[in-house]
N, C-alpha and C positions, 0 to 999 in steps of 0.2 A: 560146347565146351565153351564153347565166349560167349553162350547168352547165359552159361548156368553162372562167368568170373561175373558177368557184370551185375548180375540179377544177385548174388553175393554181395559187391565190391556198394549196388546199391542198398542193398539192408543194412551195410553197414554207414554207410553215409549217415540214410536216414537214422538209424536207432544213436545217432553223434550228434547229427544236426544240436541239438537243444544244448546238448555240453558243447559245441564252438562254441555255440551262437552267446552264449552265457546264460540265456532264459533254460531253468528246468521244468520240466513240466513234470508235477504232482497230481497223482490222484488219488491220496487219500482222504481228501478231506477238506474243506477255506472258513473259515472261522472271522467277523467283521467287529469293528469297535467305530468307534466315532470320538473327535475330537474337534472343540470347539475356536472359531476364531472367530479372531474381540478387537475391537479399538474403545476407544474411551473419549470423544470428543469433545473437550471444554470450551468454553466460552472464552472468546482470545477475538485481537484487532490489531491488523496494520496499517502502519497512516503514513503515507510518501506525499509529497509539498513539489511543487514545481516554482521556479521562482516566479515573482512579482514585480514586471520592469514597464516603470512609466514613463519611461523613452530613453532617448541617449542625446535625444536634440534638443533639448524643453528649453522656448529663451525664456520670457518676462511670465511671469505666474499672474498674467490676470484674469485669466477663469480656468475654472477647474480643468485637471484632467486627470482621465476614470482611466482605468483597465483591470480586467482580472486577472485572474491566473484558476487554478483549481488543488484540489490534492483529493488522492487517491485515498479510498475509507475498506477495510476490506474485512466484515466483518465475520462469524460465522452464524450461522443463521437462529434465525428470534434472538438474535443479543441486542439489547439495548441498546444506546450507545450515544456521548457526548464529543463536542468537538469542541475543545478552548483552542483560544489564542493568543500571547501572553502580549505585554504592551510594548516592546521590542527592545532592545540591544543602548539605545543612546540616550544618556542622561538626560533627565526630567520628561520622558515617557509615560504618558499615561494609556490606557486605553483609550478613556475619556480624549485621550491630545500626543496622538504619538509621532514621534516625530526622526528624522532619517537625519547622521550628522553627513561633516564634508571625511572627508575621505584623503585630501591634500591637505590636510592641518590647519583648518582653518575651522573651529567653531559653533561658526554659524550651522541653522537646523532649518531642514524643510518639512516643516508641520501638512501629516497625512489621514488617514479615516480608514481605517477594515472595517466592513459591516458586511453583515448577514446574508443583503434580500441590495436590489441597485437599490441606493435611492435610502434604504433600511439602516436600520439602527448599529450601533459600535462592538461589531465583534470582538467578545470579550474569552476571559477568561476564570468565571464564577459558574459551576454549574446550575441545569436553572434557572440563571437567569440572562444570560450573558450570550452563551454556548448553543451552537447548534445540536440540537435532538435529532439519530434516527433509528433505524434497527435495518443491523445485517440481515442481509443477506447467501450471505458464502460467495459474493461476485464481488466483484469490484462495483465501489459506488463513487461517481464523481462527483463532489463539492465544490462548485461555485466560492472565491473570494472574490467581494467586488471591491476596489481598491479607487482610490481619491485626492489625490490632491488639489484641495481647496484654494478659492483663488487669495494669495498672499503677496506680503509682498518678496521681490525677489531677492536673494542672499546673494553671495556671490559666484560667479561662474567656480563647478564642484564637481565629480563627484558623491552624492551622498547616499548612503546607506543607512540600512536598521536591518538588523536580524529578529525574524518573528519568529519562537517555538513555538510548534504547534501538536497540540495534546489529546488524543483521545480517554475517555475513562467509558471502561465498561467494567 
């Protein structure tokens, strides 16, 4: 009798188990379908820049002061690009003659250059003329900006600054 009750309870549990677990089992057949999963990748680029610091304790500018910084460019794979640099924010600046202005209220300036290569030509903002070109790989590419403060008459002591805009064309 105990065996019969146990067997009956086991049969009931076995029958109810799929319903209790929330997974019903069907035996009338099945049908399938498919669906597409898509994404469209468009030509795109991002650019980031690090500051360029010629030093915090420069004295007389009797010899050239060199410093480098990097731009981080990320473009979709096979996307061609050009990177340009503006003349800067100091009044009187041009690509050929960039200037940093005094931040302490004086009107003095310090001349500097931003070059495409070490000792190379000025890095400007005219595509095909003085910009740096490349092709995206889908990964970050580091581009070096070569800066130089040439020997010049030394202005009064102050902190000198210009803000450069880096633009990526793609």
